[in-house]
C-alpha positions in Angstrom: 51.9 -64.6 -3.8 55.6 -64.2 -3.2 57.0 -66.1 -0.3 60.6 -66.2 0.7 61.9 -68.7 3.3 65.1 -68.5 5.3 66.2 -70.9 8.0 64.0 -69.2 10.6 61.8 -66.8 8.8 59.1 -66.4 6.3 58.8 -63.2 4.2 55.8 -62.2 2.1 54.5 -58.9 0.8 52.8 -56.6 3.3 49.0 -56.9 3.4 46.4 -54.9 5.3 46.5 -57.4 8.2 50.1 -56.2 8.8 49.1 -52.6 9.5 48.3 -53.2 13.2 51.6 -55.0 14.0 53.5 -52.3 12.1 51.8 -49.6 14.2 52.6 -51.5 17.4 56.3 -51.8 16.3 56.5 -48.1 15.7 55.1 -47.3 19.2 58.4 -48.4 20.7 60.7 -45.4 21.5 63.9 -47.2 20.4 62.4 -48.3 17.1 60.9 -44.8 16.4 64.2 -43.1 17.3 65.7 -44.0 13.9 62.6 -44.7 11.7 60.5 -41.5 12.1 60.8 -37.9 11.0 60.8 -36.7 14.6 62.9 -39.5 16.1 60.0 -40.0 18.5 56.9 -42.2 18.7 54.2 -40.8 16.4 50.4 -41.1 16.8 48.4 -44.0 15.4 47.0 -42.1 12.5 50.5 -41.1 11.3 51.7 -44.7 11.5 48.6 -46.0 9.8 49.3 -43.6 6.9 53.0 -44.8 6.8 51.9 -48.4 6.7 49.3 -47.5 3.9 52.2 -46.0 2.0 54.1 -49.2 2.3 51.1 -51.2 1.0 50.7 -48.7 -1.9 54.3 -49.0 -2.8 53.6 -52.6 -3.9 50.8 -51.4 -6.1 52.8 -48.6 -7.7 56.3 -50.3 -8.0 55.3 -54.0 -7.9 57.8 -54.5 -5.0 58.1 -53.2 -1.5 58.7 -54.2 2.1 58.0 -57.8 3.1 56.4 -58.6 6.4 58.7 -61.0 8.3 57.4 -63.8 10.4 59.1 -66.4 12.6 58.5 -69.8 11.0 58.2 -71.6 14.3 55.8 -69.3 16.2 54.2 -67.4 13.3 55.0 -64.1 15.2 55.2 -60.9 13.1 58.8 -59.8 13.4 59.0 -56.6 11.3 59.3 -55.4 7.8 62.3 -55.8 5.6 62.8 -55.4 1.9 63.1 -53.2 -1.2 61.8 -49.6 -1.1 62.2 -46.8 -3.6 59.6 -44.0 -3.1 59.7 -41.1 -5.4 62.9 -39.0 -5.0 64.8 -41.9 -3.3 68.5 -42.1 -4.4 68.3 -45.7 -5.6 66.6 -49.0 -4.8 67.0 -49.6 -1.0 66.8 -52.7 1.0 65.7 -51.5 4.4 64.7 -53.0 7.7 62.6 -52.3 10.7 62.4 -55.0 13.4 60.0 -55.0 16.3 61.9 -54.3 19.5 60.8 -57.7 20.9 62.9 -59.4 18.3 66.0 -57.3 18.4 69.2 -59.2 19.0 68.1 -62.4 17.3 69.8 -61.8 14.0 66.5 -61.5 12.1 67.3 -58.2 10.4 70.4 -59.5 8.5 68.8 -62.9 7.8 65.8 -61.2 6.2 67.9 -58.5 4.5 70.1 -61.1 2.9 67.1 -63.0 1.5 65.6 -59.7 0.3 68.8 -58.6 -1.4 68.9 -62.0 -3.2 65.3 -61.6 -4.2 66.0 -58.0 -5.5 69.0 -59.1 -7.6 66.9 -62.0 -9.0 63.9 -59.8 -9.9 66.0 -57.0 -11.3 68.9 -58.6 -13.2 70.2 -55.3 -14.6 70.4 -53.7 -11.2 74.0 -53.1 -10.3 73.7 -52.3 -6.6 71.4 -51.9 -3.6 71.6 -49.3 -1.0 70.4 -48.7 2.6 69.7 -45.2 3.9 70.9 -45.1 7.5 70.8 -42.4 10.2 74.5 -41.7 11.2 73.9 -42.5 14.8 71.9 -45.7 14.1 74.7 -48.2 15.1 72.4 -51.2 15.1 71.4 -50.6 11.4 75.1 -50.0 10.5 75.9 -53.4 12.0 73.2 -55.0 9.9 74.5 -53.2 6.8 78.0 -54.6 7.4 76.6 -58.1 8.0 74.8 -58.0 4.6 77.9 -56.9 2.8 77.3 -53.2 2.5 79.8 -50.4 3.1 79.3 -46.8 4.0 79.7 -44.7 0.9 80.6 -41.0 0.8 77.1 -40.2 -0.4 74.5 -38.5 1.8 70.7 -38.3 1.4 68.7 -35.4 2.8 65.4 -36.5 4.3 63.3 -34.4 6.5 65.8 -32.5 8.6 68.4 -35.3 8.5 71.5 -36.0 6.4 71.5 -39.7 6.1 74.4 -42.0 5.2 74.1 -44.2 2.1 75.4 -47.7 2.5 75.7 -49.9 -0.6 76.8 -53.1 -2.0 77.4 -53.9 -5.7 75.8 -57.0 -7.2 79.1 -58.6 -8.1 80.6 -58.1 -4.6 77.4 -59.3 -2.9 77.3 -62.5 -5.0 81.0 -63.1 -4.4 80.4 -63.0 -0.6 76.9 -64.5 -0.3 75.9 -66.2 -3.5 76.8 -69.7 -2.4 74.1 -69.4 0.3 71.4 -69.1 -2.3 
């Protein structure tokens, strides 16, 4: 099984045991505000199906979100990693961190490791993107920390016009390659 270690975190592909912590993460209003189609907390069944989709993504694409754990405590932190469902504008590295772990710098730490993994696994891939709701200032800050910049491109999803943030492989390695 794939395992990625950072200074403080362990990342591995999502497995069925991660469904419950994912559902719990999505029951927080501030998390749901930027990660759901309604901008609100959704019922358990809807979140179960969303998690099942993330598990299935690994089966169909052979990559997907990683579950992120604190190395020290073993606590489930969230899900971060590559995502490209049908109709997506490009391969995205996205993040969703449990509210209990906001403000610890886990999203950029895990995202940097994920971007590195993506560029290693897909040597012909010239860029990664992140699809971010225009008012999601926390995710915009993470995107900047991992070297992304806001492009002029938009992506329509549900009723939203989302911003596409991106970083080219060459620029990313110039900035972060020495860390890996």
